[in-house]
C-alpha positions as CSV (number, residue, x, y, z in Angstrom):
1,M,0.0,0.0,0.0
2,T,1.3,3.5,-0.9
3,I,1.9,6.2,1.8
4,K,-1.1,8.1,0.4
5,A,-3.3,5.0,0.6
6,N,-2.1,4.4,4.2
7,I,-3.0,8.0,5.1
8,M,-6.5,7.6,3.7
9,S,-6.9,4.4,5.6
10,I,-5.8,6.0,8.8
11,W,-8.1,9.0,8.1
12,N,-11.0,6.6,7.8
13,E,-10.1,4.7,11.0
14,L,-9.6,7.9,13.1
15,N,-12.9,9.4,12.0
16,I,-14.7,6.5,13.7
17,Y,-13.5,7.8,17.0
18,I,-13.0,11.6,16.5
19,E,-13.4,14.1,13.7
20,V,-10.0,14.9,12.2
21,A,-10.0,18.5,11.1
22,S,-8.0,18.3,7.9
23,L,-6.8,15.5,5.6
24,T,-3.9,17.8,4.5
25,E,-2.8,18.3,8.1
26,L,-3.0,14.6,8.8
27,E,-0.9,13.9,5.7
28,N,1.7,16.5,6.8
29,R,2.0,14.8,10.2
30,L,2.2,11.2,8.9
31,I,4.4,11.5,5.8
32,N,7.7,11.3,7.7
33,P,7.0,8.4,10.1
34,L,5.2,6.4,7.4
35,S,8.2,6.9,5.0
36,M,10.6,5.7,7.7
37,L,8.7,2.6,8.6
38,D,9.9,-0.3,6.4
39,E,6.8,-2.4,7.0
40,A,3.1,-2.2,6.1
41,V,0.8,-0.4,8.5
42,E,-1.5,-2.9,10.2
43,Y,-3.3,-0.7,12.7
44,A,-3.9,2.9,13.5
45,F,-5.8,4.4,16.4
46,P,-6.2,7.8,18.1
47,S,-5.1,8.9,21.5
48,I,-7.8,11.3,22.6
49,V,-7.8,13.7,25.6
50,L,-10.6,15.7,27.1
51,G,-10.3,19.4,26.4
52,P,-12.5,22.2,27.8
53,N,-15.0,21.8,25.0
54,G,-14.9,18.0,24.6
55,P,-12.5,15.3,23.1
56,L,-9.3,16.4,21.3
57,L,-6.9,14.3,19.2
58,N,-3.7,14.2,21.2
59,S,-1.7,11.7,19.0
60,I,-2.0,8.9,16.5
61,F,-0.6,5.5,17.0
62,I,0.6,3.5,14.0
63,L,1.5,-0.1,14.2
64,T,3.3,-2.5,11.9
65,T,4.3,-6.1,12.5
66,S,7.4,-4.9,14.4
67,Y,7.0,-1.2,15.2
68,L,4.9,1.1,17.4
69,S,4.9,4.8,16.3
70,E,3.3,7.7,18.2
71,V,2.7,10.8,16.1
72,R,1.9,13.7,18.3
73,M,-0.5,16.4,17.1
74,H,1.2,19.5,18.6
75,A,0.3,22.6,16.8
76,D,3.8,24.1,16.8
77,K,6.0,21.1,15.7
78,H,6.0,17.7,14.1
79,E,7.1,15.0,16.6
80,F,7.0,11.2,16.6
81,D,8.6,8.2,18.2
82,I,9.2,4.8,16.7
83,L,9.8,1.8,19.1
84,H,10.1,-1.9,18.6
85,L,6.9,-3.6,19.7
86,K,8.9,-6.3,21.6
87,S,10.1,-3.5,24.0
88,V,6.6,-3.6,25.7
89,T,7.0,-5.2,29.1
90,D,4.0,-4.0,31.1
91,Y,0.5,-2.7,30.6
92,K,-1.3,-0.5,33.1
93,F,-5.1,0.2,32.6
94,E,-7.1,3.1,34.2
95,F,-10.8,3.5,33.5
96,W,-13.2,6.2,34.8
97,E,-16.0,8.5,33.9
98,Q,-15.7,12.3,33.6
99,S,-18.6,14.8,33.1
100,I,-18.4,18.2,31.5
101,S,-21.2,20.8,31.4
102,G,-22.3,22.4,28.2
103,D,-23.3,25.9,27.6
104,D,-27.0,24.9,27.7
105,E,-26.7,23.5,31.3
106,S,-26.6,19.9,30.0
107,T,-24.0,17.4,31.2
108,I,-22.1,14.9,29.1
109,A,-20.5,11.9,30.8
110,F,-17.4,10.8,28.9
111,Q,-15.8,7.4,29.2
112,M,-12.1,7.9,29.9
113,A,-9.1,5.6,29.7
114,T,-5.4,5.6,30.0
115,I,-3.3,2.7,28.9
116,T,0.3,2.9,29.9
117,L,2.9,0.7,28.2
118,M,6.3,0.3,29.9
119,H,9.3,-0.5,27.7
120,N,12.5,-2.3,28.3
121,V,14.6,0.6,27.1
122,S,16.5,3.2,29.2
123,G,15.1,3.8,32.6
124,N,11.3,4.2,33.2
125,F,10.4,4.8,29.6
126,G,6.6,4.5,29.0
127,T,4.0,5.3,26.4
128,Q,0.6,6.7,27.5
129,I,-2.4,6.2,25.3
130,Y,-5.6,8.2,26.2
131,Y,-9.3,7.9,25.4
132,A,-12.1,10.3,26.0
133,G,-15.4,9.6,24.3
134,L,-18.5,7.5,24.3
135,N,-17.3,4.1,23.1
136,R,-14.4,3.1,25.3
137,S,-14.8,-0.6,25.0
138,E,-14.5,-0.6,21.2
139,W,-11.4,1.6,21.4
140,V,-9.8,-0.6,24.1
141,N,-10.5,-3.7,21.9
142,L,-8.8,-2.1,19.0
143,V,-5.7,-1.1,21.1
144,L,-5.5,-4.7,22.5
145,K,-5.8,-6.1,19.0
146,A,-3.0,-3.9,17.7
147,I,-0.8,-4.3,20.8
148,P,-1.8,-7.8,22.1
149,L,-1.1,-8.8,25.7
150,R,0.8,-11.9,24.4
151,L,3.7,-9.5,23.8
152,L,4.4,-9.9,27.5
153,L,5.0,-13.6,26.9
154,V,7.6,-12.9,24.2
155,N,9.3,-10.3,26.3
156,T,9.8,-12.0,29.6
């Protein structure tokens, strides 16, 4: 699959969970990490945080057979990591609900999650993946399909 086709596929996957503002911006963020990965993209999913007005795209995770890449969505710079999937040695899960009030006095209860992956690289290096939305279980299932717990068996 070409890089452009990968970007379109990632665009479609992300839009299941959160509206991505611009295909051009997504392409600008993903072109470098996708060109560096020497394997086909198998999974992509968003890391979503809760902003003052609702969910915001924090970063995008891209997975291949061997690599995990986090592409951060900072406004001022392009930043990403690429790690070997076999570096994952621990998973920590946190789930909770958080409510925010709208302008019309209504309240929306968001399902929240943080999944922390610890890696067997220098010191206490970890990756945090966030979710804020209304379909946490589907998102968690996608993350666990992309980064399966069986990695722990390989890495111990």
